[in-house]
C-alpha positions as CSV (number, residue, x, y, z in Angstrom):
1,X,18.7,15.1,-10.4
2,X,22.6,15.4,-11.6
3,X,24.0,19.1,-11.2
4,X,27.3,21.2,-10.8
5,X,28.3,21.3,-7.3
6,X,28.1,25.3,-5.5
7,X,26.3,26.5,-9.6
8,X,23.3,28.5,-8.7
9,X,19.6,29.0,-10.4
10,X,20.6,29.6,-13.8
11,X,23.4,26.1,-14.1
12,X,22.5,23.2,-15.7
13,X,21.5,19.9,-14.2
14,X,18.9,16.9,-15.6
15,X,16.7,15.9,-13.8
16,X,16.4,11.4,-13.3
17,X,14.8,9.8,-10.4
18,X,17.9,6.1,-9.5
19,X,15.2,4.2,-11.9
20,X,15.7,6.6,-15.0
21,X,19.4,6.4,-14.5
22,X,19.7,2.8,-14.4
23,X,18.2,2.7,-17.4
24,X,20.0,5.5,-19.3
25,X,23.1,3.7,-18.1
26,X,21.7,0.5,-19.9
27,X,20.8,1.8,-22.7
28,X,24.1,3.4,-23.0
29,X,25.7,0.4,-22.6
30,X,23.9,-1.9,-25.8
31,X,23.4,1.5,-27.9
32,X,24.8,0.7,-31.2
33,X,23.1,3.5,-33.5
34,X,19.6,2.4,-33.6
35,X,17.6,5.8,-34.2
36,X,14.0,5.3,-33.6
37,X,11.6,7.1,-32.2
38,X,12.4,5.6,-27.9
39,X,16.0,6.5,-28.6
40,X,15.1,10.4,-29.1
41,X,14.6,11.2,-26.1
42,X,17.6,9.2,-24.8
43,X,19.5,11.9,-27.3
44,X,18.3,14.6,-25.9
45,X,19.1,13.4,-22.0
46,X,22.9,12.9,-23.8
47,X,22.7,16.4,-24.3
48,X,21.6,17.7,-20.9
49,X,24.8,15.0,-19.3
50,X,27.0,16.7,-21.9
51,X,26.1,20.5,-20.9
52,X,26.1,19.7,-16.9
53,X,29.2,17.6,-17.5
54,X,30.8,21.1,-19.0
55,X,29.5,23.6,-17.1
56,X,31.5,21.5,-14.3
57,X,34.4,21.6,-16.0
58,X,34.1,24.7,-17.4
59,X,33.0,26.3,-13.8
60,X,36.1,23.5,-11.8
61,X,33.2,22.1,-9.5
62,X,31.8,18.5,-8.8
63,X,28.8,17.0,-10.1
64,X,26.3,16.2,-7.9
65,X,23.5,13.3,-7.8
66,X,20.4,14.2,-5.2
């Protein structure tokens, strides 16, 4: 799970296993604009990750992978 450090229960998070996160990173590395249904989930993952990172920047807190 990726989540902002020191945040309350209302803060955004991304729930991934280590394997899922590794797959996400590999997908990002090879993604070249494909739009089939398998990529739809990855697009949603990117949106969730973006929300967590924006929260971290806005509130000046670290990112925890735990």
